[in-house]
N, CA, C, O and the ligand as a Tripos MOL2 file, in Angstrom:
@<TRIPOS>MOLECULE
protein
  277   275    70     0     0
PROTEIN
NO_CHARGES

@<TRIPOS>ATOM
      1 N         -32.6310   -9.5900   -5.7180 N.3       1 MET1
      2 CA        -33.9000  -10.1170   -6.2350 C.3       1 MET1
      3 C         -33.6030  -11.3250   -7.1320 C.2       1 MET1
      4 O         -32.9060  -11.1810   -8.1360 O.2       1 MET1
      5 N         -34.1050  -12.4870   -6.7960 N.am      2 PRO2
      6 CA        -33.7940  -13.6740   -7.6150 C.3       2 PRO2
      7 C         -34.4660  -13.5920   -8.9800 C.2       2 PRO2
      8 O         -35.5970  -13.1210   -9.1010 O.2       2 PRO2
      9 N         -33.7740  -14.0450   -9.9810 N.am      3 ALA3
     10 CA        -34.3240  -14.0370  -11.3330 C.3       3 ALA3
     11 C         -35.2210  -15.2500  -11.5210 C.2       3 ALA3
     12 O         -35.0850  -16.2570  -10.8270 O.2       3 ALA3
     13 N         -36.1180  -15.1380  -12.4490 N.am      4 ASN4
     14 CA        -36.9620  -16.2710  -12.8220 C.3       4 ASN4
     15 C         -36.0800  -17.3930  -13.3790 C.2       4 ASN4
     16 O         -35.3020  -17.1740  -14.3080 O.2       4 ASN4
     17 N         -36.2050  -18.5800  -12.8130 N.am      5 ALA5
     18 CA        -35.3330  -19.6970  -13.1970 C.3       5 ALA5
     19 C         -35.5470  -20.1220  -14.6570 C.2       5 ALA5
     20 O         -34.6770  -20.7560  -15.2540 O.2       5 ALA5
     21 N         -36.7080  -19.7710  -15.2280 N.am      6 ASP6
     22 CA        -36.9800  -20.1410  -16.6220 C.3       6 ASP6
     23 C         -36.2100  -19.2630  -17.5970 C.2       6 ASP6
     24 O         -36.0090  -19.6360  -18.7520 O.2       6 ASP6
     25 N         -35.7790  -18.0940  -17.1290 N.am      7 GLU7
     26 CA        -35.0770  -17.1760  -18.0180 C.3       7 GLU7
     27 C         -33.6380  -17.6120  -18.2200 C.2       7 GLU7
     28 O         -33.0070  -18.1930  -17.3370 O.2       7 GLU7
     29 N         -33.1460  -17.3150  -19.4040 N.am      8 LYS8
     30 CA        -31.7690  -17.6690  -19.6970 C.3       8 LYS8
     31 C         -30.9050  -16.4130  -19.5870 C.2       8 LYS8
     32 O         -31.2920  -15.3350  -20.0400 O.2       8 LYS8
     33 N         -29.7470  -16.5700  -18.9850 N.am      9 ALA9
     34 CA        -28.8380  -15.4460  -18.8580 C.3       9 ALA9
     35 C         -28.3480  -15.0150  -20.2390 C.2       9 ALA9
     36 O         -28.2080  -15.8420  -21.1400 O.2       9 ALA9
     37 N         -28.0880  -13.7140  -20.3990 N.am     10 ILE10
     38 CA        -27.5900  -13.2050  -21.6780 C.3      10 ILE10
     39 C         -26.1070  -13.5230  -21.8640 C.2      10 ILE10
     40 O         -25.5860  -13.4330  -22.9760 O.2      10 ILE10
     41 N         -25.4360  -13.8890  -20.7920 N.am     11 ASN11
     42 CA        -24.0160  -14.2640  -20.8860 C.3      11 ASN11
     43 C         -23.8750  -15.7540  -20.5780 C.2      11 ASN11
     44 O         -24.6980  -16.3200  -19.8580 O.2      11 ASN11
     45 N         -22.8630  -16.3740  -21.1070 N.am     12 SER12
     46 CA        -22.6880  -17.8100  -20.8950 C.3      12 SER12
     47 C         -21.6170  -18.1230  -19.8620 C.2      12 SER12
     48 O         -21.5510  -19.2380  -19.3460 O.2      12 SER12
     49 N         -20.7710  -17.1300  -19.5570 N.am     13 HIS13
     50 CA        -19.6880  -17.3680  -18.6010 C.3      13 HIS13
     51 C         -19.6570  -16.2860  -17.5300 C.2      13 HIS13
     52 O         -19.9940  -15.1300  -17.7860 O.2      13 HIS13
     53 N         -19.2520  -16.6740  -16.3390 N.am     14 CYS14
     54 CA        -19.1620  -15.7570  -15.2030 C.3      14 CYS14
     55 C         -18.1130  -14.6810  -15.4860 C.2      14 CYS14
     56 O         -16.9800  -15.0060  -15.8400 O.2      14 CYS14
     57 N         -18.4790  -13.3930  -15.3330 N.am     15 PRO15
     58 CA        -17.4930  -12.3280  -15.5820 C.3      15 PRO15
     59 C         -16.3770  -12.2910  -14.5370 C.2      15 PRO15
     60 O         -15.3220  -11.7150  -14.8030 O.2      15 PRO15
     61 N         -16.5710  -12.8720  -13.3880 N.am     16 TRP16
     62 CA        -15.5260  -12.8850  -12.3610 C.3      16 TRP16
     63 C         -14.4960  -13.9680  -12.6590 C.2      16 TRP16
     64 O         -13.2910  -13.7190  -12.6450 O.2      16 TRP16
     65 N         -14.9900  -15.1660  -12.9260 N.am     17 SER17
     66 CA        -14.0940  -16.3280  -12.9820 C.3      17 SER17
     67 C         -13.9140  -16.9080  -14.3730 C.2      17 SER17
     68 O         -12.9440  -17.6240  -14.6180 O.2      17 SER17
     69 N         -14.8320  -16.6130  -15.2930 N.am     18 GLY18
     70 CA        -14.7740  -17.2350  -16.6060 C.3      18 GLY18
     71 C         -15.3640  -18.6360  -16.6510 C.2      18 GLY18
     72 O         -15.3390  -19.2950  -17.6910 O.2      18 GLY18
     73 N         -15.9020  -19.0930  -15.5070 N.am     19 GLN19
     74 CA        -16.5400  -20.4120  -15.4650 C.3      19 GLN19
     75 C         -17.9390  -20.3190  -16.0680 C.2      19 GLN19
     76 O         -18.5220  -19.2350  -16.1100 O.2      19 GLN19
     77 N         -18.4860  -21.4540  -16.5390 N.am     20 PRO20
     78 CA        -19.8480  -21.4290  -17.1010 C.3      20 PRO20
     79 C         -20.8860  -20.9600  -16.0730 C.2      20 PRO20
     80 O         -20.7450  -21.1950  -14.8730 O.2      20 PRO20
     81 N         -21.9230  -20.2970  -16.5710 N.am     21 VAL21
     82 CA        -22.9940  -19.7920  -15.7210 C.3      21 VAL21
     83 C         -23.7900  -20.9530  -15.1230 C.2      21 VAL21
     84 O         -24.0880  -21.9290  -15.8120 O.2      21 VAL21
     85 N         -24.1320  -20.8400  -13.8410 N.am     22 ALA22
     86 CA        -24.9660  -21.8370  -13.1620 C.3      22 ALA22
     87 C         -26.4000  -21.3140  -13.0690 C.2      22 ALA22
     88 O         -26.6260  -20.1240  -12.8530 O.2      22 ALA22
     89 N         -27.3620  -22.2210  -13.2360 N.am     23 ASN23
     90 CA        -28.7690  -21.8150  -13.2570 C.3      23 ASN23
     91 C         -29.2720  -21.2750  -11.9220 C.2      23 ASN23
     92 O         -30.2850  -20.5780  -11.8760 O.2      23 ASN23
     93 N         -28.5720  -21.5910  -10.8440 N.am     24 ASP24
     94 CA        -29.0060  -21.0890   -9.5370 C.3      24 ASP24
     95 C         -28.3030  -19.7860   -9.1630 C.2      24 ASP24
     96 O         -28.3920  -19.3400   -8.0190 O.2      24 ASP24
     97 N         -27.6030  -19.1730  -10.1250 N.am     25 SER25
     98 CA        -26.7940  -17.9920   -9.8110 C.3      25 SER25
     99 C         -27.1000  -16.8440  -10.7670 C.2      25 SER25
    100 O         -26.1980  -16.1700  -11.2640 O.2      25 SER25
    101 N         -28.3960  -16.6370  -11.0140 N.am     26 LEU26
    102 CA        -28.8270  -15.5880  -11.9410 C.3      26 LEU26
    103 C         -29.3620  -14.3930  -11.1700 C.2      26 LEU26
    104 O         -29.8390  -14.5240  -10.0430 O.2      26 LEU26
    105 N         -29.2750  -13.2140  -11.8020 N.am     27 THR27
    106 CA        -29.9270  -12.0310  -11.2510 C.3      27 THR27
    107 C         -30.3240  -11.1310  -12.4070 C.2      27 THR27
    108 O         -30.0620  -11.4440  -13.5680 O.2      27 THR27
    109 N         -30.9680   -9.9940  -12.0780 N.am     28 ARG28
    110 CA        -31.4030   -9.0570  -13.1100 C.3      28 ARG28
    111 C         -30.4670   -7.8640  -13.1050 C.2      28 ARG28
    112 O         -30.0550   -7.3820  -12.0500 O.2      28 ARG28
    113 N         -30.1420   -7.4000  -14.2880 N.am     29 TYR29
    114 CA        -29.3650   -6.1710  -14.4060 C.3      29 TYR29
    115 C         -29.8650   -5.4260  -15.6310 C.2      29 TYR29
    116 O         -29.8500   -5.9600  -16.7400 O.2      29 TYR29
    117 N         -30.3140   -4.1760  -15.4260 N.am     30 ARG30
    118 CA        -30.8420   -3.3430  -16.5110 C.3      30 ARG30
    119 C         -31.8860   -4.0930  -17.3270 C.2      30 ARG30
    120 O         -31.9050   -4.0200  -18.5550 O.2      30 ARG30
    121 N         -32.7490   -4.8100  -16.6290 N.am     31 GLY31
    122 CA        -33.8710   -5.4740  -17.2760 C.3      31 GLY31
    123 C         -33.5340   -6.7980  -17.9380 C.2      31 GLY31
    124 O         -34.4010   -7.4180  -18.5550 O.2      31 GLY31
    125 N         -32.2880   -7.2400  -17.8200 N.am     32 ARG32
    126 CA        -31.8890   -8.5120  -18.4290 C.3      32 ARG32
    127 C         -31.4690   -9.4810  -17.3380 C.2      32 ARG32
    128 O         -31.1090   -9.0880  -16.2290 O.2      32 ARG32
    129 N         -31.5270  -10.7620  -17.6880 N.am     33 THR33
    130 CA        -31.0250  -11.7850  -16.7760 C.3      33 THR33
    131 C         -29.5450  -11.9960  -17.0590 C.2      33 THR33
    132 O         -29.1440  -12.2520  -18.1940 O.2      33 THR33
    133 N         -28.7540  -11.8850  -16.0200 N.am     34 VAL34
    134 CA        -27.3070  -12.1140  -16.1440 C.3      34 VAL34
    135 C         -26.9260  -13.2490  -15.1980 C.2      34 VAL34
    136 O         -27.5600  -13.4310  -14.1590 O.2      34 VAL34
    137 N         -25.9000  -14.0080  -15.5540 N.am     35 GLY35
    138 CA        -25.5670  -15.1950  -14.7790 C.3      35 GLY35
    139 C         -24.1320  -15.2120  -14.2880 C.2      35 GLY35
    140 O         -23.2500  -14.5470  -14.8310 O.2      35 GLY35
    141 N         -23.9340  -15.9970  -13.2390 N.am     36 PHE36
    142 CA        -22.6190  -16.1670  -12.6110 C.3      36 PHE36
    143 C         -22.3910  -17.6490  -12.3660 C.2      36 PHE36
    144 O         -23.3130  -18.4550  -12.4910 O.2      36 PHE36
    145 N         -21.1530  -18.0080  -12.0140 N.am     37 CYS37
    146 CA        -20.8440  -19.4290  -11.8490 C.3      37 CYS37
    147 C         -21.3340  -19.9770  -10.5180 C.2      37 CYS37
    148 O         -21.5260  -21.1850  -10.3810 O.2      37 CYS37
    149 N         -21.5380  -19.1060   -9.5350 N.am     38 ASN38
    150 CA        -22.0920  -19.5670   -8.2540 C.3      38 ASN38
    151 C         -22.7300  -18.3820   -7.5350 C.2      38 ASN38
    152 O         -22.4730  -17.2310   -7.8880 O.2      38 ASN38
    153 N         -23.5690  -18.6610   -6.5190 N.am     39 PRO39
    154 CA        -24.2740  -17.5600   -5.8360 C.3      39 PRO39
    155 C         -23.3290  -16.5450   -5.2040 C.2      39 PRO39
    156 O         -23.6970  -15.3780   -5.0640 O.2      39 PRO39
    157 N         -22.1320  -16.9530   -4.8230 N.am     40 GLY40
    158 CA        -21.1760  -16.0160   -4.2290 C.3      40 GLY40
    159 C         -20.7790  -14.9340   -5.2180 C.2      40 GLY40
    160 O         -20.6940  -13.7610   -4.8560 O.2      40 GLY40
    161 N         -20.5320  -15.3250   -6.4800 N.am     41 CYS41
    162 CA        -20.1960  -14.3440   -7.5120 C.3      41 CYS41
    163 C         -21.3750  -13.4170   -7.7560 C.2      41 CYS41
    164 O         -21.1970  -12.2070   -7.8990 O.2      41 CYS41
    165 N         -22.5820  -13.9770   -7.8040 N.am     42 ARG42
    166 CA        -23.7740  -13.1540   -8.0130 C.3      42 ARG42
    167 C         -23.9240  -12.1570   -6.8750 C.2      42 ARG42
    168 O         -24.2140  -10.9840   -7.1090 O.2      42 ARG42
    169 N         -23.7270  -12.6200   -5.6430 N.am     43 ASP43
    170 CA        -23.9020  -11.7260   -4.4970 C.3      43 ASP43
    171 C         -22.8730  -10.6010   -4.5160 C.2      43 ASP43
    172 O         -23.1730   -9.4690   -4.1380 O.2      43 ASP43
    173 N         -21.6600  -10.9190   -4.9570 N.am     44 LYS44
    174 CA        -20.6140   -9.8990   -5.0570 C.3      44 LYS44
    175 C         -21.0350   -8.8110   -6.0610 C.2      44 LYS44
    176 O         -20.8270   -7.6200   -5.8250 O.2      44 LYS44
    177 N         -21.6240   -9.2400   -7.1720 N.am     45 PHE45
    178 CA        -22.1080   -8.3140   -8.1930 C.3      45 PHE45
    179 C         -23.2480   -7.4600   -7.6400 C.2      45 PHE45
    180 O         -23.2550   -6.2410   -7.8070 O.2      45 PHE45
    181 N         -24.2150   -8.1100   -6.9770 N.am     46 GLU46
    182 CA        -25.3590   -7.3650   -6.4290 C.3      46 GLU46
    183 C         -24.8950   -6.3530   -5.3760 C.2      46 GLU46
    184 O         -25.4300   -5.2490   -5.2790 O.2      46 GLU46
    185 N         -23.9040   -6.7460   -4.6010 N.am     47 LYS47
    186 CA        -23.3770   -5.8500   -3.5720 C.3      47 LYS47
    187 C         -22.7060   -4.6330   -4.2170 C.2      47 LYS47
    188 O         -22.8600   -3.5080   -3.7420 O.2      47 LYS47
    189 N         -21.9620   -4.8660   -5.2980 N.am     48 ALA48
    190 CA        -21.2890   -3.7710   -5.9950 C.3      48 ALA48
    191 C         -22.3120   -2.8050   -6.5890 C.2      48 ALA48
    192 O         -22.1730   -1.5890   -6.4560 O.2      48 ALA48
    193 N         -23.3380   -3.3460   -7.2420 N.am     49 ILE49
    194 CA        -24.3800   -2.4800   -7.8150 C.3      49 ILE49
    195 C         -25.0400   -1.6670   -6.7150 C.2      49 ILE49
    196 O         -25.2560   -0.4640   -6.8640 O.2      49 ILE49
    197 N         -25.3610   -2.3330   -5.6070 N.am     50 GLY50
    198 CA        -26.0200   -1.6530   -4.4940 C.3      50 GLY50
    199 C         -25.1800   -0.5010   -3.9700 C.2      50 GLY50
    200 O         -25.7020    0.5720   -3.6670 O.2      50 GLY50
    201 N         -23.8750   -0.7280   -3.8640 N.am     51 ALA51
    202 CA        -22.9800    0.3200   -3.3660 C.3      51 ALA51
    203 C         -22.9490    1.5030   -4.3210 C.2      51 ALA51
    204 O         -22.9460    2.6520   -3.8800 O.2      51 ALA51
    205 N         -22.9270    1.2390   -5.6230 N.am     52 PHE52
    206 CA        -22.8960    2.3340   -6.5960 C.3      52 PHE52
    207 C         -24.2240    3.0720   -6.6310 C.2      52 PHE52
    208 O         -24.2500    4.3000   -6.7230 O.2      52 PHE52
    209 N         -25.3320    2.3330   -6.5570 N.am     53 GLU53
    210 CA        -26.6510    2.9790   -6.5510 C.3      53 GLU53
    211 C         -26.7570    3.9270   -5.3560 C.2      53 GLU53
    212 O         -27.2820    5.0360   -5.4640 O.2      53 GLU53
    213 N         -26.2510    3.4670   -4.2270 N.am     54 GLU54
    214 CA        -26.2990    4.2720   -3.0150 C.3      54 GLU54
    215 C         -25.4220    5.5240   -3.1710 C.2      54 GLU54
    216 O         -25.8190    6.6180   -2.7690 O.2      54 GLU54
    217 N         -24.2370    5.3580   -3.7520 N.am     55 ALA55
    218 CA        -23.3270    6.4880   -3.9470 C.3      55 ALA55
    219 C         -23.9270    7.5030   -4.9150 C.2      55 ALA55
    220 O         -23.7990    8.7110   -4.7180 O.2      55 ALA55
    221 N         -24.5840    7.0010   -5.9630 N.am     56 ILE56
    222 CA        -25.2150    7.8930   -6.9440 C.3      56 ILE56
    223 C         -26.3400    8.6810   -6.2790 C.2      56 ILE56
    224 O         -26.4680    9.8880   -6.4860 O.2      56 ILE56
    225 N         -27.1520    7.9940   -5.4790 N.am     57 ALA57
    226 CA        -28.2620    8.6510   -4.7950 C.3      57 ALA57
    227 C         -27.7380    9.7090   -3.8200 C.2      57 ALA57
    228 O         -28.2980   10.8010   -3.7170 O.2      57 ALA57
    229 N         -26.6650    9.3770   -3.1110 N.am     58 ARG58
    230 CA        -26.0770   10.3080   -2.1550 C.3      58 ARG58
    231 C         -25.5190   11.5290   -2.8830 C.2      58 ARG58
    232 O         -25.6810   12.6650   -2.4360 O.2      58 ARG58
    233 N         -24.8650   11.2750   -4.0050 N.am     59 ASN59
    234 CA        -24.2760   12.3390   -4.8210 C.3      59 ASN59
    235 C         -25.3670   13.2710   -5.3450 C.2      59 ASN59
    236 O         -25.2160   14.4930   -5.3220 O.2      59 ASN59
    237 N         -26.4720   12.6790   -5.8180 N.am     60 ALA60
    238 CA        -27.5790   13.4980   -6.3430 C.3      60 ALA60
    239 C         -28.1810   14.3540   -5.2460 C.2      60 ALA60
    240 O         -28.5380   15.5090   -5.4770 O.2      60 ALA60
    241 N         -28.2950   13.7820   -4.0390 N.am     61 ARG61
    242 CA        -28.8500   14.5410   -2.9150 C.3      61 ARG61
    243 C         -27.9440   15.7080   -2.5350 C.2      61 ARG61
    244 O         -28.4230   16.8060   -2.2520 O.2      61 ARG61
    245 N         -26.6270   15.4680   -2.5290 N.am     62 SER62
    246 CA        -25.7160   16.5340   -2.1010 C.3      62 SER62
    247 C         -25.6710   17.6380   -3.1640 C.2      62 SER62
    248 O         -25.4920   18.8080   -2.8260 O.2      62 SER62
    249 N         -25.8300   17.2830   -4.4330 N.am     63 GLN63
    250 CA        -25.8730   18.3050   -5.4790 C.3      63 GLN63
    251 C         -27.1590   19.1320   -5.3660 C.2      63 GLN63
    252 O         -27.1460   20.3470   -5.5660 O.2      63 GLN63
    253 N         -28.2770   18.4520   -5.0400 N.am     64 ALA64
    254 CA        -29.5330   19.1570   -4.8620 C.3      64 ALA64
    255 C         -29.4360   20.1160   -3.6790 C.2      64 ALA64
    256 O         -29.9350   21.2390   -3.7390 O.2      64 ALA64
    257 N         -28.7900   19.6660   -2.6050 N.am     65 ALA65
    258 CA        -28.6250   20.5020   -1.4140 C.3      65 ALA65
    259 C         -27.7430   21.7050   -1.7370 C.2      65 ALA65
    260 O         -28.0030   22.8090   -1.2600 O.2      65 ALA65
    261 N         -26.6970   21.4970   -2.5470 N.am     66 ALA66
    262 CA        -25.7750   22.5800   -2.8920 C.3      66 ALA66
    263 C         -26.4830   23.6530   -3.7170 C.2      66 ALA66
    264 O         -26.2070   24.8420   -3.5550 O.2      66 ALA66
    265 N         -27.3970   23.2390   -4.6040 N.am     67 SER67
    266 CA        -28.0590   24.2190   -5.4540 C.3      67 SER67
    267 C         -29.1360   24.9960   -4.6770 C.2      67 SER67
    268 O         -29.5940   26.0440   -5.1330 O.2      67 SER67
    269 N         -29.5390   24.4800   -3.5020 N.am     68 ASP68
    270 CA        -30.5080   25.1950   -2.6850 C.3      68 ASP68
    271 C         -29.8890   26.4340   -2.0420 C.2      68 ASP68
    272 O         -30.5700   27.4410   -1.8480 O.2      68 ASP68
    273 N         -28.6150   26.3620   -1.7150 N.am     69 SER69
    274 CA        -28.0090   27.4410   -0.9330 C.3      69 SER69
    275 C         -27.5220   28.5740   -1.8310 C.2      69 SER69
    276 O         -26.9850   29.5660   -1.3360 O.2      69 SER69
    277 ZN        -18.1180  -16.7880  -10.7990 Zn       70 ZN70
@<TRIPOS>BOND
     1     1     2 1
     2     2     3 1
     3     3     4 2
     4     3     5 am
     5     5     6 1
     6     6     7 1
     7     7     8 2
     8     7     9 am
     9     9    10 1
    10    10    11 1
    11    11    12 2
    12    11    13 am
    13    13    14 1
    14    14    15 1
    15    15    16 2
    16    15    17 am
    17    17    18 1
    18    18    19 1
    19    19    20 2
    20    19    21 am
    21    21    22 1
    22    22    23 1
    23    23    24 2
    24    23    25 am
    25    25    26 1
    26    26    27 1
    27    27    28 2
    28    27    29 am
    29    29    30 1
    30    30    31 1
    31    31    32 2
    32    31    33 am
    33    33    34 1
    34    34    35 1
    35    35    36 2
    36    35    37 am
    37    37    38 1
    38    38    39 1
    39    39    40 2
    40    39    41 am
    41    41    42 1
    42    42    43 1
    43    43    44 2
    44    43    45 am
    45    45    46 1
    46    46    47 1
    47    47    48 2
    48    47    49 am
    49    49    50 1
    50    50    51 1
    51    51    52 2
    52    51    53 am
    53    53    54 1
    54    54    55 1
    55    55    56 2
    56    55    57 am
    57    57    58 1
    58    58    59 1
    59    59    60 2
    60    59    61 am
    61    61    62 1
    62    62    63 1
    63    63    64 2
    64    63    65 am
    65    65    66 1
    66    66    67 1
    67    67    68 2
    68    67    69 am
    69    69    70 1
    70    70    71 1
    71    71    72 2
    72    71    73 am
    73    73    74 1
    74    74    75 1
    75    75    76 2
    76    75    77 am
    77    77    78 1
    78    78    79 1
    79    79    80 2
    80    79    81 am
    81    81    82 1
    82    82    83 1
    83    83    84 2
    84    83    85 am
    85    85    86 1
    86    86    87 1
    87    87    88 2
    88    87    89 am
    89    89    90 1
    90    90    91 1
    91    91    92 2
    92    91    93 am
    93    93    94 1
    94    94    95 1
    95    95    96 2
    96    95    97 am
    97    97    98 1
    98    98    99 1
    99    99   100 2
   100    99   101 am
   101   101   102 1
   102   102   103 1
   103   103   104 2
   104   103   105 am
   105   105   106 1
   106   106   107 1
   107   107   108 2
   108   107   109 am
   109   109   110 1
   110   110   111 1
   111   111   112 2
   112   111   113 am
   113   113   114 1
   114   114   115 1
   115   115   116 2
   116   115   117 am
   117   117   118 1
   118   118   119 1
   119   119   120 2
   120   119   121 am
   121   121   122 1
   122   122   123 1
   123   123   124 2
   124   123   125 am
   125   125   126 1
   126   126   127 1
   127   127   128 2
   128   127   129 am
   129   129   130 1
   130   130   131 1
   131   131   132 2
   132   131   133 am
   133   133   134 1
   134   134   135 1
   135   135   136 2
   136   135   137 am
   137   137   138 1
   138   138   139 1
   139   139   140 2
   140   139   141 am
   141   141   142 1
   142   142   143 1
   143   143   144 2
   144   143   145 am
   145   145   146 1
   146   146   147 1
   147   147   148 2
   148   147   149 am
   149   149   150 1
   150   150   151 1
   151   151   152 2
   152   151   153 am
   153   153   154 1
   154   154   155 1
   155   155   156 2
   156   155   157 am
   157   157   158 1
   158   158   159 1
   159   159   160 2
   160   159   161 am
   161   161   162 1
   162   162   163 1
   163   163   164 2
   164   163   165 am
   165   165   166 1
   166   166   167 1
   167   167   168 2
   168   167   169 am
   169   169   170 1
   170   170   171 1
   171   171   172 2
   172   171   173 am
   173   173   174 1
   174   174   175 1
   175   175   176 2
   176   175   177 am
   177   177   178 1
   178   178   179 1
   179   179   180 2
   180   179   181 am
   181   181   182 1
   182   182   183 1
   183   183   184 2
   184   183   185 am
   185   185   186 1
   186   186   187 1
   187   187   188 2
   188   187   189 am
   189   189   190 1
   190   190   191 1
   191   191   192 2
   192   191   193 am
   193   193   194 1
   194   194   195 1
   195   195   196 2
   196   195   197 am
   197   197   198 1
   198   198   199 1
   199   199   200 2
   200   199   201 am
   201   201   202 1
   202   202   203 1
   203   203   204 2
   204   203   205 am
   205   205   206 1
   206   206   207 1
   207   207   208 2
   208   207   209 am
   209   209   210 1
   210   210   211 1
   211   211   212 2
   212   211   213 am
   213   213   214 1
   214   214   215 1
   215   215   216 2
   216   215   217 am
   217   217   218 1
   218   218   219 1
   219   219   220 2
   220   219   221 am
   221   221   222 1
   222   222   223 1
   223   223   224 2
   224   223   225 am
   225   225   226 1
   226   226   227 1
   227   227   228 2
   228   227   229 am
   229   229   230 1
   230   230   231 1
   231   231   232 2
   232   231   233 am
   233   233   234 1
   234   234   235 1
   235   235   236 2
   236   235   237 am
   237   237   238 1
   238   238   239 1
   239   239   240 2
   240   239   241 am
   241   241   242 1
   242   242   243 1
   243   243   244 2
   244   243   245 am
   245   245   246 1
   246   246   247 1
   247   247   248 2
   248   247   249 am
   249   249   250 1
   250   250   251 1
   251   251   252 2
   252   251   253 am
   253   253   254 1
   254   254   255 1
   255   255   256 2
   256   255   257 am
   257   257   258 1
   258   258   259 1
   259   259   260 2
   260   259   261 am
   261   261   262 1
   262   262   263 1
   263   263   264 2
   264   263   265 am
   265   265   266 1
   266   266   267 1
   267   267   268 2
   268   267   269 am
   269   269   270 1
   270   270   271 1
   271   271   272 2
   272   271   273 am
   273   273   274 1
   274   274   275 1
   275   275   276 2
@<TRIPOS>SUBSTRUCTURE
     1 MET1         2 RESIDUE 1 A MET
     2 PRO2         6 RESIDUE 1 A PRO
     3 ALA3        10 RESIDUE 1 A ALA
     4 ASN4        14 RESIDUE 1 A ASN
     5 ALA5        18 RESIDUE 1 A ALA
     6 ASP6        22 RESIDUE 1 A ASP
     7 GLU7        26 RESIDUE 1 A GLU
     8 LYS8        30 RESIDUE 1 A LYS
     9 ALA9        34 RESIDUE 1 A ALA
    10 ILE10       38 RESIDUE 1 A ILE
    11 ASN11       42 RESIDUE 1 A ASN
    12 SER12       46 RESIDUE 1 A SER
    13 HIS13       50 RESIDUE 1 A HIS
    14 CYS14       54 RESIDUE 1 A CYS
    15 PRO15       58 RESIDUE 1 A PRO
    16 TRP16       62 RESIDUE 1 A TRP
    17 SER17       66 RESIDUE 1 A SER
    18 GLY18       70 RESIDUE 1 A GLY
    19 GLN19       74 RESIDUE 1 A GLN
    20 PRO20       78 RESIDUE 1 A PRO
    21 VAL21       82 RESIDUE 1 A VAL
    22 ALA22       86 RESIDUE 1 A ALA
    23 ASN23       90 RESIDUE 1 A ASN
    24 ASP24       94 RESIDUE 1 A ASP
    25 SER25       98 RESIDUE 1 A SER
    26 LEU26      102 RESIDUE 1 A LEU
    27 THR27      106 RESIDUE 1 A THR
    28 ARG28      110 RESIDUE 1 A ARG
    29 TYR29      114 RESIDUE 1 A TYR
    30 ARG30      118 RESIDUE 1 A ARG
    31 GLY31      122 RESIDUE 1 A GLY
    32 ARG32      126 RESIDUE 1 A ARG
    33 THR33      130 RESIDUE 1 A THR
    34 VAL34      134 RESIDUE 1 A VAL
    35 GLY35      138 RESIDUE 1 A GLY
    36 PHE36      142 RESIDUE 1 A PHE
    37 CYS37      146 RESIDUE 1 A CYS
    38 ASN38      150 RESIDUE 1 A ASN
    39 PRO39      154 RESIDUE 1 A PRO
    40 GLY40      158 RESIDUE 1 A GLY
    41 CYS41      162 RESIDUE 1 A CYS
    42 ARG42      166 RESIDUE 1 A ARG
    43 ASP43      170 RESIDUE 1 A ASP
    44 LYS44      174 RESIDUE 1 A LYS
    45 PHE45      178 RESIDUE 1 A PHE
    46 GLU46      182 RESIDUE 1 A GLU
    47 LYS47      186 RESIDUE 1 A LYS
    48 ALA48      190 RESIDUE 1 A ALA
    49 ILE49      194 RESIDUE 1 A ILE
    50 GLY50      198 RESIDUE 1 A GLY
    51 ALA51      202 RESIDUE 1 A ALA
    52 PHE52      206 RESIDUE 1 A PHE
    53 GLU53      210 RESIDUE 1 A GLU
    54 GLU54      214 RESIDUE 1 A GLU
    55 ALA55      218 RESIDUE 1 A ALA
    56 ILE56      222 RESIDUE 1 A ILE
    57 ALA57      226 RESIDUE 1 A ALA
    58 ARG58      230 RESIDUE 1 A ARG
    59 ASN59      234 RESIDUE 1 A ASN
    60 ALA60      238 RESIDUE 1 A ALA
    61 ARG61      242 RESIDUE 1 A ARG
    62 SER62      246 RESIDUE 1 A SER
    63 GLN63      250 RESIDUE 1 A GLN
    64 ALA64      254 RESIDUE 1 A ALA
    65 ALA65      258 RESIDUE 1 A ALA
    66 ALA66      262 RESIDUE 1 A ALA
    67 SER67      266 RESIDUE 1 A SER
    68 ASP68      270 RESIDUE 1 A ASP
    69 SER69      274 RESIDUE 1 A SER
    70 ZN70       277 GROUP 0 **** ****
């Protein structure tokens, strides 16, 4: 989900590379705007979050299924 371009990222440097944040490489995380040095870094972050969200959801489902039996 692209962040509003008017918002400023809470960080000034990309956590992957240490390069300054670019205005076209922002996203939302836990209700805040976070920035990266380029869209590739942002996409890598979004992909990682997505994978963890999916794993958490899968884990919660399997625990719910286990408590049913
Ligand atoms: Zn970067």
